[in-house]
FIKOLZA-1660 file (N, C-alpha, C; in steps of 0.1 Angstrom, whole numbers, plus 5000, padded with zeros to 4 digits):
% residues 206
   i   px   py   pz ch aa at
   1 9167 7826 6048  A  M  N
   1 9154 7825 6054  A  M CA
   1 9147 7813 6048  A  M  C
   2 9141 7805 6056  A  R  N
   2 9134 7794 6051  A  R CA
   2 9119 7797 6047  A  R  C
   3 9115 7791 6037  A  Q  N
   3 9101 7794 6033  A  Q CA
   3 9095 7781 6028  A  Q  C
   4 9083 7778 6033  A  R  N
   4 9075 7766 6029  A  R CA
   4 9073 7767 6014  A  R  C
   5 9073 7756 6007  A  S  N
   5 9072 7756 5993  A  S CA
   5 9057 7757 5988  A  S  C
   6 9052 7769 5990  A  I  N
   6 9038 7772 5986  A  I CA
   6 9038 7777 5972  A  I  C
   7 9028 7773 5965  A  L  N
   7 9026 7776 5951  A  L CA
   7 9019 7789 5949  A  L  C
   8 9022 7797 5939  A  V  N
   8 9016 7809 5936  A  V CA
   8 9008 7808 5923  A  V  C
   9 8995 7811 5923  A  R  N
   9 8987 7810 5911  A  R CA
   9 8992 7820 5900  A  R  C
  10 8991 7816 5887  A  P  N
  10 8996 7825 5877  A  P CA
  10 8988 7837 5875  A  P  C
  11 8974 7836 5877  A  G  N
  11 8966 7848 5877  A  G CA
  11 8968 7856 5864  A  G  C
  12 8970 7869 5866  A  A  N
  12 8971 7879 5855  A  A CA
  12 8984 7878 5848  A  A  C
  13 8994 7871 5855  A  V  N
  13 9008 7871 5848  A  V CA
  13 9008 7860 5838  A  V  C
  14 8998 7852 5837  A  G  N
  14 8999 7842 5826  A  G CA
  14 9006 7829 5830  A  G  C
  15 9006 7819 5821  A  I  N
  15 9012 7806 5823  A  I CA
  15 9027 7808 5826  A  I  C
  16 9034 7817 5820  A  S  N
  16 9048 7818 5822  A  S CA
  16 9051 7822 5837  A  S  C
  17 9041 7827 5844  A  G  N
  17 9044 7830 5858  A  G CA
  17 9041 7819 5868  A  G  C
  18 9037 7807 5863  A  L  N
  18 9034 7796 5872  A  L CA
  18 9046 7792 5880  A  L  C
  19 9045 7792 5893  A  L  N
  19 9057 7789 5901  A  L CA
  19 9054 7776 5909  A  L  C
  20 9059 7765 5904  A  L  N
  20 9058 7753 5912  A  L CA
  20 9068 7753 5923  A  L  C
  21 9065 7746 5934  A  P  N
  21 9074 7746 5945  A  P CA
  21 9088 7741 5942  A  P  C
  22 9089 7733 5931  A  F  N
  22 9102 7727 5928  A  F CA
  22 9109 7734 5916  A  F  C
  23 9102 7743 5910  A  L  N
  23 9108 7751 5899  A  L CA
  23 9108 7766 5904  A  L  C
  24 9118 7770 5911  A  L  N
  24 9117 7782 5918  A  L CA
  24 9123 7794 5909  A  L  C
  25 9116 7805 5910  A  T  N
  25 9121 7817 5903  A  T CA
  25 9130 7824 5912  A  T  C
  26 9143 7825 5909  A  A  N
  26 9152 7832 5917  A  A CA
  26 9165 7834 5909  A  A  C
  27 9172 7845 5913  A  C  N
  27 9185 7848 5906  A  C CA
  27 9196 7847 5916  A  C  C
  28 9207 7842 5911  A  S  N
  28 9219 7842 5920  A  S CA
  28 9229 7853 5916  A  S  C
  29 9234 7860 5925  A  S  N
  29 9243 7871 5922  A  S CA
  29 9257 7866 5918  A  S  C
  30 9260 7854 5921  A  S  N
  30 9273 7849 5918  A  S CA
  30 9272 7836 5910  A  S  C
  31 9283 7831 5904  A  G  N
  31 9282 7819 5897  A  G CA
  31 9282 7807 5905  A  G  C
  32 9286 7808 5918  A  A  N
  32 9286 7796 5926  A  A CA
  32 9272 7790 5928  A  A  C
  33 9272 7777 5925  A  G  N
  33 9259 7770 5927  A  G CA
  33 9250 7772 5915  A  G  C
  34 9253 7779 5905  A  S  N
  34 9244 7782 5894  A  S CA
  34 9242 7770 5885  A  S  C
  35 9232 7770 5877  A  A  N
  35 9228 7758 5870  A  A CA
  35 9239 7754 5860  A  A  C
  36 9246 7763 5855  A  D  N
  36 9256 7760 5845  A  D CA
  36 9268 7753 5851  A  D  C
  37 9269 7752 5864  A  R  N
  37 9280 7745 5870  A  R CA
  37 9276 7731 5875  A  R  C
  38 9263 7727 5872  A  L  N
  38 9258 7714 5876  A  L CA
  38 9262 7704 5866  A  L  C
  39 9264 7691 5871  A  G  N
  39 9266 7680 5862  A  G CA
  39 9253 7676 5856  A  G  C
  40 9254 7667 5846  A  T  N
  40 9242 7662 5840  A  T CA
  40 9234 7653 5850  A  T  C
  41 9221 7656 5853  A  P  N
  41 9214 7648 5862  A  P CA
  41 9213 7634 5858  A  P  C
  42 9214 7625 5868  A  S  N
  42 9213 7611 5865  A  S CA
  42 9198 7607 5863  A  S  C
  43 9196 7595 5857  A  G  N
  43 9182 7591 5854  A  G CA
  43 9175 7585 5866  A  G  C
  44 9182 7583 5877  A  S  N
  44 9176 7577 5889  A  S CA
  44 9180 7584 5901  A  S  C
  45 9172 7583 5912  A  L  N
  45 9175 7589 5924  A  L CA
  45 9187 7582 5931  A  L  C
  46 9196 7590 5937  A  P  N
  46 9208 7584 5943  A  P CA
  46 9205 7578 5956  A  P  C
  47 9214 7569 5961  A  S  N
  47 9212 7562 5974  A  S CA
  47 9212 7572 5985  A  S  C
  48 9206 7568 5996  A  A  N
  48 9206 7577 6008  A  A CA
  48 9220 7577 6015  A  A  C
  49 9222 7587 6023  A  A  N
  49 9234 7588 6031  A  A CA
  49 9231 7592 6045  A  A  C
  50 9239 7587 6055  A  S  N
  50 9237 7591 6069  A  S CA
  50 9249 7598 6074  A  S  C
  51 9247 7606 6084  A  T  N
  51 9258 7615 6088  A  T CA
  51 9263 7613 6102  A  T  C
  52 9256 7607 6111  A  A  N
  52 9260 7608 6125  A  A CA
  52 9268 7596 6130  A  A  C
  53 9272 7596 6142  A  T  N
  53 9281 7586 6147  A  T CA
  53 9275 7578 6159  A  T  C
  54 9264 7583 6165  A  A  N
  54 9258 7576 6176  A  A CA
  54 9251 7563 6172  A  A  C
  55 9251 7553 6181  A  N  N
  55 9244 7540 6179  A  N CA
  55 9230 7541 6184  A  N  C
  56 9227 7550 6193  A  T  N
  56 9214 7552 6198  A  T CA
  56 9209 7566 6195  A  T  C
  57 9196 7568 6195  A  S  N
  57 9191 7581 6191  A  S CA
  57 9180 7586 6201  A  S  C
  58 9185 7592 6212  A  P  N
  58 9175 7599 6221  A  P CA
  58 9170 7611 6213  A  P  C
  59 9160 7618 6219  A  P  N
  59 9154 7629 6211  A  P CA
  59 9165 7640 6208  A  P  C
  60 9165 7644 6196  A  G  N
  60 9174 7655 6192  A  G CA
  60 9187 7650 6188  A  G  C
  61 9190 7637 6189  A  S  N
  61 9203 7632 6185  A  S CA
  61 9205 7631 6170  A  S  C
  62 9218 7630 6166  A  P  N
  62 9220 7628 6151  A  P CA
  62 9215 7614 6148  A  P  C
  63 9215 7612 6135  A  A  N
  63 9210 7599 6130  A  A CA
  63 9221 7588 6132  A  A  C
  64 9216 7576 6136  A  P  N
  64 9226 7565 6139  A  P CA
  64 9231 7559 6126  A  P  C
  65 9243 7553 6127  A  K  N
  65 9249 7547 6115  A  K CA
  65 9248 7532 6115  A  K  C
  66 9245 7526 6127  A  E  N
  66 9245 7512 6128  A  E CA
  66 9232 7507 6136  A  E  C
  67 9229 7494 6134  A  G  N
  67 9219 7488 6142  A  G CA
  67 9205 7491 6136  A  G  C
  68 9195 7487 6144  A  A  N
  68 9181 7488 6140  A  A CA
  68 9177 7502 6138  A  A  C
  69 9182 7511 6146  A  Q  N
  69 9178 7525 6144  A  Q CA
  69 9183 7531 6131  A  Q  C
  70 9195 7526 6127  A  A  N
  70 9200 7530 6114  A  A CA
  70 9191 7525 6102  A  A  C
  71 9186 7513 6104  A  L  N
  71 9177 7508 6094  A  L CA
  71 9164 7516 6093  A  L  C
  72 9159 7521 6105  A  E  N
  72 9148 7530 6105  A  E CA
  72 9150 7542 6098  A  E  C
  73 9162 7548 6100  A  G  N
  73 9166 7560 6093  A  G CA
  73 9167 7558 6078  A  G  C
  74 9172 7547 6074  A  N  N
  74 9173 7544 6060  A  N CA
  74 9159 7543 6053  A  N  C
  75 9150 7537 6061  A  E  N
  75 9136 7535 6056  A  E CA
  75 9130 7549 6054  A  E  C
  76 9133 7558 6063  A  A  N
  76 9127 7572 6062  A  A CA
  76 9132 7578 6050  A  A  C
  77 9145 7577 6047  A  V  N
  77 9151 7583 6035  A  V CA
  77 9146 7577 6023  A  V  C
  78 9144 7563 6023  A  T  N
  78 9139 7556 6011  A  T CA
  78 9124 7561 6009  A  T  C
  79 9117 7563 6019  A  A  N
  79 9103 7568 6018  A  A CA
  79 9103 7582 6011  A  A  C
  80 9113 7591 6015  A  Y  N
  80 9114 7604 6009  A  Y CA
  80 9117 7602 5994  A  Y  C
  81 9126 7594 5990  A  Q  N
  81 9129 7592 5976  A  Q CA
  81 9118 7586 5968  A  Q  C
  82 9110 7577 5975  A  S  N
  82 9098 7572 5968  A  S CA
  82 9088 7583 5966  A  S  C
  83 9087 7592 5975  A  W  N
  83 9078 7603 5974  A  W CA
  83 9081 7611 5961  A  W  C
  84 9094 7613 5959  A  W  N
  84 9098 7620 5946  A  W CA
  84 9095 7612 5934  A  W  C
  85 9096 7599 5935  A  D  N
  85 9093 7590 5923  A  D CA
  85 9078 7592 5920  A  D  C
  86 9070 7591 5930  A  V  N
  86 9055 7592 5927  A  V CA
  86 9051 7606 5922  A  V  C
  87 9058 7617 5927  A  Q  N
  87 9056 7630 5923  A  Q CA
  87 9059 7632 5908  A  Q  C
  88 9071 7626 5904  A  V  N
  88 9074 7627 5890  A  V CA
  88 9064 7620 5881  A  V  C
  89 9058 7609 5886  A  D  N
  89 9048 7602 5878  A  D CA
  89 9035 7610 5878  A  D  C
  90 9030 7615 5889  A  V  N
  90 9018 7622 5890  A  V CA
  90 9018 7635 5883  A  V  C
  91 9028 7643 5885  A  L  N
  91 9029 7656 5879  A  L CA
  91 9033 7655 5864  A  L  C
  92 9037 7643 5859  A  G  N
  92 9040 7641 5845  A  G CA
  92 9028 7637 5837  A  G  C
  93 9017 7635 5843  A  R  N
  93 9005 7630 5835  A  R CA
  93 8993 7640 5837  A  R  C
  94 8988 7644 5826  A  S  N
  94 8977 7654 5826  A  S CA
  94 8964 7648 5831  A  S  C
  95 8963 7634 5832  A  N  N
  95 8951 7628 5837  A  N CA
  95 8952 7623 5851  A  N  C
  96 8962 7626 5858  A  S  N
  96 8964 7621 5871  A  S CA
  96 8955 7628 5881  A  S  C
  97 8949 7621 5891  A  D  N
  97 8941 7628 5902  A  D CA
  97 8949 7629 5915  A  D  C
  98 8962 7624 5915  A  G  N
  98 8970 7626 5927  A  G CA
  98 8968 7615 5937  A  G  C
  99 8959 7606 5935  A  T  N
  99 8956 7596 5945  A  T CA
  99 8968 7588 5951  A  T  C
 100 8978 7584 5942  A  P  N
 100 8990 7577 5947  A  P CA
 100 8998 7585 5958  A  P  C
 101 8996 7598 5958  A  L  N
 101 9004 7606 5967  A  L CA
 101 9000 7603 5982  A  L  C
 102 8988 7598 5984  A  R  N
 102 8984 7596 5998  A  R CA
 102 8992 7585 6005  A  R  C
 103 8998 7576 5997  A  Q  N
 103 9006 7565 6002  A  Q CA
 103 9020 7570 6006  A  Q  C
 104 9024 7582 6003  A  Y  N
 104 9038 7587 6005  A  Y CA
 104 9039 7600 6012  A  Y  C
 105 9028 7607 6014  A  A  N
 105 9028 7621 6020  A  A CA
 105 9016 7623 6028  A  A  C
 106 9018 7633 6037  A  T  N
 106 9007 7637 6046  A  T CA
 106 9008 7652 6049  A  T  C
 107 8998 7658 6055  A  G  N
 107 9000 7672 6059  A  G CA
 107 9003 7682 6048  A  G  C
 108 9012 7691 6051  A  A  N
 108 9016 7702 6042  A  A CA
 108 9022 7696 6029  A  A  C
 109 9030 7686 6030  A  A  N
 109 9037 7680 6018  A  A CA
 109 9027 7675 6008  A  A  C
 110 9017 7668 6013  A  F  N
 110 9006 7663 6005  A  F CA
 110 8998 7674 5998  A  F  C
 111 8994 7684 6006  A  T  N
 111 8986 7695 6002  A  T CA
 111 8993 7703 5991  A  T  C
 112 9006 7706 5993  A  E  N
 112 9013 7714 5983  A  E CA
 112 9015 7707 5970  A  E  C
 113 9017 7694 5970  A  T  N
 113 9018 7687 5957  A  T CA
 113 9005 7687 5950  A  T  C
 114 8994 7685 5957  A  V  N
 114 8981 7685 5951  A  V CA
 114 8978 7699 5945  A  V  C
 115 8982 7709 5952  A  I  N
 115 8980 7723 5946  A  I CA
 115 8988 7724 5933  A  I  C
 116 9000 7719 5933  A  S  N
 116 9009 7720 5921  A  S CA
 116 9002 7712 5910  A  S  C
 117 8996 7700 5913  A  L  N
 117 8990 7692 5903  A  L CA
 117 8978 7700 5897  A  L  C
 118 8970 7706 5906  A  T  N
 118 8958 7713 5901  A  T CA
 118 8962 7725 5892  A  T  C
 119 8972 7732 5896  A  Q  N
 119 8976 7744 5888  A  Q CA
 119 8982 7739 5875  A  Q  C
 120 8989 7728 5875  A  L  N
 120 8994 7723 5862  A  L CA
 120 8983 7720 5853  A  L  C
 121 8973 7713 5858  A  H  N
 121 8961 7709 5850  A  H CA
 121 8954 7722 5845  A  H  C
 122 8952 7732 5854  A  D  N
 122 8945 7744 5850  A  D CA
 122 8952 7751 5838  A  D  C
 123 8966 7750 5838  A  S  N
 123 8974 7757 5828  A  S CA
 123 8977 7748 5817  A  S  C
 124 8972 7735 5817  A  K  N
 124 8975 7726 5806  A  K CA
 124 8990 7723 5805  A  K  C
 125 8996 7721 5816  A  L  N
 125 9010 7718 5817  A  L CA
 125 9012 7705 5824  A  L  C
 126 9024 7699 5822  A  V  N
 126 9029 7687 5829  A  V CA
 126 9043 7689 5832  A  V  C
 127 9049 7680 5840  A  M  N
 127 9063 7681 5843  A  M CA
 127 9070 7670 5835  A  M  C
 128 9081 7673 5829  A  I  N
 128 9089 7663 5821  A  I CA
 128 9103 7662 5826  A  I  C
 129 9109 7651 5824  A  G  N
 129 9123 7649 5830  A  G CA
 129 9121 7644 5844  A  G  C
 130 9131 7647 5853  A  R  N
 130 9130 7643 5867  A  R CA
 130 9141 7651 5875  A  R  C
 131 9138 7653 5887  A  P  N
 131 9148 7659 5896  A  P CA
 131 9158 7649 5901  A  P  C
 132 9169 7654 5907  A  V  N
 132 9179 7646 5913  A  V CA
 132 9180 7650 5928  A  V  C
 133 9179 7640 5937  A  T  N
 133 9180 7643 5951  A  T CA
 133 9193 7639 5956  A  T  C
 134 9197 7645 5968  A  S  N
 134 9209 7641 5975  A  S CA
 134 9206 7641 5990  A  S  C
 135 9197 7632 5994  A  P  N
 135 9193 7632 6008  A  P CA
 135 9203 7627 6018  A  P  C
 136 9204 7634 6029  A  V  N
 136 9212 7630 6040  A  V CA
 136 9204 7630 6053  A  V  C
 137 9204 7619 6060  A  L  N
 137 9196 7617 6072  A  L CA
 137 9203 7626 6083  A  L  C
 138 9196 7636 6088  A  K  N
 138 9202 7645 6098  A  K CA
 138 9199 7640 6112  A  K  C
 139 9187 7636 6115  A  S  N
 139 9183 7632 6129  A  S CA
 139 9172 7622 6128  A  S  C
 140 9171 7615 6139  A  L  N
 140 9160 7605 6141  A  L CA
 140 9155 7605 6155  A  L  C
 141 9142 7607 6157  A  D  N
 141 9137 7608 6170  A  D CA
 141 9126 7597 6171  A  D  C
 142 9129 7585 6176  A  Q  N
 142 9119 7574 6177  A  Q CA
 142 9110 7575 6189  A  Q  C
 143 9114 7585 6198  A  R  N
 143 9105 7587 6210  A  R CA
 143 9094 7597 6207  A  R  C
 144 9095 7604 6196  A  A  N
 144 9084 7613 6193  A  A CA
 144 9071 7606 6189  A  A  C
 145 9060 7613 6190  A  N  N
 145 9048 7607 6186  A  N CA
 145 9041 7615 6176  A  N  C
 146 9042 7611 6163  A  P  N
 146 9048 7599 6158  A  P CA
 146 9063 7600 6157  A  P  C
 147 9070 7588 6155  A  P  N
 147 9085 7589 6153  A  P CA
 147 9088 7598 6141  A  P  C
 148 9099 7606 6142  A  T  N
 148 9102 7616 6132  A  T CA
 148 9116 7616 6128  A  T  C
 149 9118 7617 6115  A  A  N
 149 9132 7618 6110  A  A CA
 149 9133 7632 6102  A  A  C
 150 9144 7638 6103  A  T  N
 150 9147 7650 6096  A  T CA
 150 9158 7647 6085  A  T  C
 151 9156 7652 6073  A  I  N
 151 9165 7649 6062  A  I CA
 151 9169 7662 6056  A  I  C
 152 9182 7664 6053  A  D  N
 152 9187 7675 6045  A  D CA
 152 9189 7671 6031  A  D  C
 153 9185 7679 6022  A  D  N
 153 9187 7676 6007  A  D CA
 153 9192 7688 6000  A  D  C
 154 9199 7685 5989  A  C  N
 154 9202 7695 5979  A  C CA
 154 9195 7690 5966  A  C  C
 155 9184 7697 5963  A  L  N
 155 9176 7693 5952  A  L CA
 155 9180 7699 5939  A  L  C
 156 9182 7691 5929  A  D  N
 156 9186 7696 5916  A  D CA
 156 9174 7694 5906  A  D  C
 157 9168 7705 5902  A  V  N
 157 9156 7703 5893  A  V CA
 157 9160 7709 5879  A  V  C
 158 9173 7710 5876  A  S  N
 158 9177 7715 5863  A  S CA
 158 9172 7706 5852  A  S  C
 159 9170 7693 5855  A  G  N
 159 9165 7684 5844  A  G CA
 159 9150 7681 5845  A  G  C
 160 9143 7689 5853  A  W  N
 160 9128 7687 5855  A  W CA
 160 9121 7700 5851  A  W  C
 161 9112 7699 5841  A  H  N
 161 9107 7711 5835  A  H CA
 161 9092 7711 5834  A  H  C
 162 9086 7723 5835  A  Q  N
 162 9072 7725 5831  A  Q CA
 162 9071 7725 5816  A  Q  C
 163 9061 7718 5811  A  A  N
 163 9060 7717 5796  A  A CA
 163 9045 7716 5792  A  A  C
 164 9043 7720 5780  A  D  N
 164 9029 7720 5774  A  D CA
 164 9025 7705 5774  A  D  C
 165 9012 7703 5780  A  A  N
 165 9008 7689 5781  A  A CA
 165 9006 7682 5767  A  A  C
 166 9004 7689 5757  A  G  N
 166 9002 7683 5744  A  G CA
 166 9014 7682 5736  A  G  C
 167 9022 7693 5735  A  T  N
 167 9033 7694 5726  A  T CA
 167 9046 7690 5733  A  T  C
 168 9046 7691 5747  A  K  N
 168 9058 7688 5755  A  K CA
 168 9068 7699 5753  A  K  C
 169 9064 7710 5748  A  K  N
 169 9074 7722 5747  A  K CA
 169 9076 7728 5761  A  K  C
 170 9088 7730 5764  A  I  N
 170 9092 7735 5778  A  I CA
 170 9086 7749 5780  A  I  C
 171 9080 7751 5791  A  R  N
 171 9073 7764 5795  A  R CA
 171 9078 7768 5809  A  R  C
 172 9090 7767 5812  A  D  N
 172 9095 7771 5825  A  D CA
 172 9094 7786 5827  A  D  C
 173 9091 7790 5840  A  P  N
 173 9092 7804 5843  A  P CA
 173 9106 7808 5843  A  P  C
 174 9109 7821 5840  A  Q  N
 174 9122 7826 5839  A  Q CA
 174 9124 7839 5847  A  Q  C
 175 9135 7840 5854  A  P  N
 175 9145 7830 5857  A  P CA
 175 9140 7821 5868  A  P  C
 176 9147 7810 5869  A  R  N
 176 9143 7800 5880  A  R CA
 176 9156 7795 5887  A  R  C
 177 9155 7792 5899  A  L  N
 177 9165 7786 5907  A  L CA
 177 9164 7771 5905  A  L  C
 178 9175 7765 5900  A  S  N
 178 9174 7751 5896  A  S CA
 178 9181 7741 5905  A  S  C
 179 9187 7747 5916  A  R  N
 179 9193 7738 5926  A  R CA
 179 9192 7745 5939  A  R  C
 180 9187 7739 5949  A  Y  N
 180 9186 7745 5962  A  Y CA
 180 9185 7736 5974  A  Y  C
 181 9189 7740 5986  A  P  N
 181 9188 7731 5998  A  P CA
 181 9174 7731 6003  A  P  C
 182 9171 7720 6009  A  A  N
 182 9157 7718 6015  A  A CA
 182 9159 7709 6028  A  A  C
 183 9149 7712 6037  A  T  N
 183 9148 7704 6049  A  T CA
 183 9135 7696 6048  A  T  C
 184 9136 7683 6051  A  V  N
 184 9124 7675 6050  A  V CA
 184 9121 7668 6063  A  V  C
 185 9108 7668 6067  A  V  N
 185 9104 7661 6079  A  V CA
 185 9095 7649 6075  A  V  C
 186 9100 7637 6079  A  V  N
 186 9093 7625 6076  A  V CA
 186 9088 7618 6089  A  V  C
 187 9075 7614 6089  A  K  N
 187 9069 7609 6102  A  K CA
 187 9064 7595 6099  A  K  C
 188 9065 7586 6110  A  K  N
 188 9061 7572 6108  A  K CA
 188 9047 7570 6114  A  K  C
 189 9038 7565 6106  A  Y  N
 189 9025 7562 6111  A  Y CA
 189 9023 7547 6109  A  Y  C
 190 9021 7540 6120  A  G  N
 190 9021 7525 6119  A  G CA
 190 9035 7520 6114  A  G  C
 191 9035 7513 6103  A  N  N
 191 9048 7508 6098  A  N CA
 191 9052 7516 6085  A  N  C
 192 9046 7527 6083  A  R  N
 192 9049 7535 6071  A  R CA
 192 9054 7549 6074  A  R  C
 193 9065 7553 6067  A  W  N
 193 9071 7566 6068  A  W CA
 193 9064 7575 6057  A  W  C
 194 9059 7587 6061  A  L  N
 194 9053 7596 6052  A  L CA
 194 9060 7609 6053  A  L  C
 195 9062 7616 6041  A  V  N
 195 9067 7629 6041  A  V CA
 195 9057 7639 6046  A  V  C
 196 9060 7647 6056  A  A  N
 196 9051 7656 6062  A  A CA
 196 9053 7670 6059  A  A  C
 197 9066 7674 6057  A  E  N
 197 9070 7688 6054  A  E CA
 197 9082 7688 6045  A  E  C
 198 9081 7697 6036  A  F  N
 198 9092 7700 6026  A  F CA
 198 9094 7715 6026  A  F  C
 199 9106 7719 6032  A  T  N
 199 9109 7733 6033  A  T CA
 199 9121 7737 6026  A  T  C
 200 9120 7746 6016  A  R  N
 200 9132 7750 6008  A  R CA
 200 9139 7762 6015  A  R  C
 201 9151 7764 6012  A  E  N
 201 9159 7775 6016  A  E CA
 201 9158 7787 6006  A  E  C
 202 9151 7797 6010  A  E  N
 202 9148 7808 6001  A  E CA
 202 9161 7815 5998  A  E  C
 203 9163 7817 5985  A  G  N
 203 9174 7826 5980  A  G CA
 203 9188 7819 5981  A  G  C
 204 9188 7805 5983  A  K  N
 204 9201 7798 5984  A  K CA
 204 9202 7788 5973  A  K  C
 205 9215 7785 5970  A  T  N
 205 9218 7773 5961  A  T CA
 205 9227 7764 5969  A  T  C
 206 9230 7752 5963  A  C  N
 206 9238 7743 5970  A  C CA
 206 9246 7735 5960  A  C  C
% end
């Protein structure tokens, strides 16, 4: 079941119950895909990958591998990775107002990160470390208004933690799902791709 990455306020459960969209509380009934089987996250986001074979992309077609349309798809994936870079920066600072996010996100994706930022500030927390993405361009629809790209990702947040803003002591909710699949919708406004939707796969690992 897919579920939008909506944040839940800690309320009566206290800071330990803070659930950021990217630090999910979940248990896996098997060892497959669990955090202890992950490699050490790299310090930088990996390069984008494309999956399709077509050279043109009518509506609903897979992402192209060659030509101008492939370049458009790569730009969409690069915009998604840049969105993560700015989130790491914004959520890692207790004095950030989230303004840089407007250059990389819109709609639900923008709103949800701002909610995360507000709740971190309210709880005197920041994010430390960084996630690792594995984006794959799934489809590109340049006839849509606005042009739209869909990206599949396996997000590894095992190296990205909630921490006390002052002491930097890790304050992750427990248990948490540290690796999960997600579907991303990126839309082009003018000459700029913006992340519009980030939807995680509830109860799954990858």
